C-alpha positions as CSV (number, residue, x, y, z in Angstrom):
1,M,0.0,0.0,0.0
2,D,1.4,3.4,-0.9
3,E,1.9,6.2,1.5
4,K,-1.0,8.3,0.1
5,N,-3.5,5.5,0.5
6,L,-2.3,4.7,4.0
7,E,-2.6,8.4,4.9
8,A,-6.2,8.5,3.6
9,I,-7.1,5.3,5.4
10,M,-5.7,6.6,8.7
11,G,-7.6,9.9,8.1
12,L,-10.8,7.9,7.9
13,I,-10.1,6.1,11.2
14,M,-8.9,9.3,13.0
15,Y,-11.6,11.6,11.8
16,G,-14.3,8.9,12.2
17,G,-13.1,8.3,15.8
18,N,-13.1,12.1,16.5
19,A,-16.7,12.3,15.2
20,K,-17.9,9.5,17.3
21,S,-16.2,10.9,20.4
22,D,-17.7,14.4,19.9
23,A,-21.1,12.9,19.3
24,M,-20.9,11.0,22.6
25,E,-19.8,14.2,24.3
26,A,-22.8,15.9,22.8
27,I,-25.2,13.4,24.3
28,A,-23.5,13.7,27.7
29,A,-23.8,17.5,27.6
30,A,-27.4,17.4,26.6
31,K,-28.1,14.9,29.4
32,K,-26.7,17.6,31.8
33,G,-28.9,20.3,30.1
34,D,-25.9,22.0,28.5
35,F,-27.4,22.4,25.0
36,E,-24.9,25.0,23.9
37,L,-22.1,22.6,24.4
38,A,-24.1,19.7,22.9
39,D,-24.7,21.8,19.8
40,Q,-21.0,22.6,19.5
41,K,-20.0,19.0,19.9
42,I,-22.5,18.0,17.1
43,K,-20.9,20.7,14.9
44,D,-17.4,19.3,15.8
45,A,-18.6,15.8,14.9
46,E,-20.0,17.0,11.6
47,A,-16.7,18.8,10.8
48,S,-14.7,15.6,11.5
49,L,-17.1,13.7,9.2
50,V,-16.5,16.2,6.4
51,E,-12.7,15.7,6.8
52,A,-13.2,11.9,6.8
53,H,-15.3,12.2,3.6
54,H,-12.4,14.2,2.0
55,S,-10.1,11.2,2.7
56,Q,-12.7,8.8,1.4
57,T,-13.3,10.8,-1.8
58,G,-9.6,10.8,-2.6
59,L,-9.6,7.0,-2.4
60,L,-12.7,6.7,-4.5
61,T,-11.4,9.2,-7.1
62,K,-8.2,7.2,-7.6
63,E,-10.2,4.0,-7.9
64,A,-12.5,5.5,-10.5
65,Q,-9.5,6.7,-12.5
66,G,-8.3,3.1,-12.7
67,D,-5.7,3.3,-9.9
68,H,-6.9,0.2,-8.0
69,M,-5.6,-0.5,-4.5
70,T,-5.3,-3.7,-2.7
71,V,-8.1,-3.9,-0.1
72,T,-6.6,-4.8,3.3
73,L,-8.2,-5.4,6.7
74,L,-7.1,-1.8,7.6
75,T,-9.0,-0.5,4.6
76,V,-12.1,-2.4,5.6
77,H,-11.8,-1.2,9.2
78,S,-11.5,2.4,8.1
79,Q,-14.7,2.2,6.1
80,D,-16.5,0.4,8.9
81,H,-15.2,3.1,11.3
82,L,-16.5,5.9,9.1
83,M,-20.0,4.3,8.6
84,T,-20.3,3.7,12.3
85,S,-19.4,7.3,13.1
86,I,-21.9,8.6,10.6
87,A,-24.7,6.5,12.2
88,F,-23.6,7.4,15.7
89,T,-23.6,11.1,14.9
90,D,-27.0,10.9,13.3
91,L,-28.4,9.2,16.4
92,A,-26.7,11.6,18.7
93,K,-28.5,14.5,17.0
94,E,-31.8,12.8,17.7
95,I,-30.9,12.0,21.3
96,V,-29.8,15.7,21.9
97,D,-33.2,16.8,20.4
98,L,-35.0,14.4,22.8
99,Y,-33.2,15.8,25.8
100,R,-33.9,19.3,24.6
101,H,-37.6,18.4,24.3
102,V,-37.8,16.9,27.7
103,D,-35.9,19.8,29.2
104,A,-38.4,22.3,27.7
105,K,-41.3,20.6,29.6
């Protein structure tokens, strides 16, 4: 695996992990009633997901241009990590909204 691909794969793992962590922190903040922090953590998670998508897009573009890479366990893990982080962030948004709704009553 070349250096560029490894960099992109590690970007998926790193940014995906950051997004999931921020999303978890958003839920924790909402649970305490700190919706300003919860909203900021959701924004941070979304920003990390954007960066992860940039890494993923680079890999997909190279593939589409015929520059095929060998798929390794690390590659699969990075994609799995990204998809889990996207789902977790989406769910965190809903949970924060639920806490906000409960807090308003």
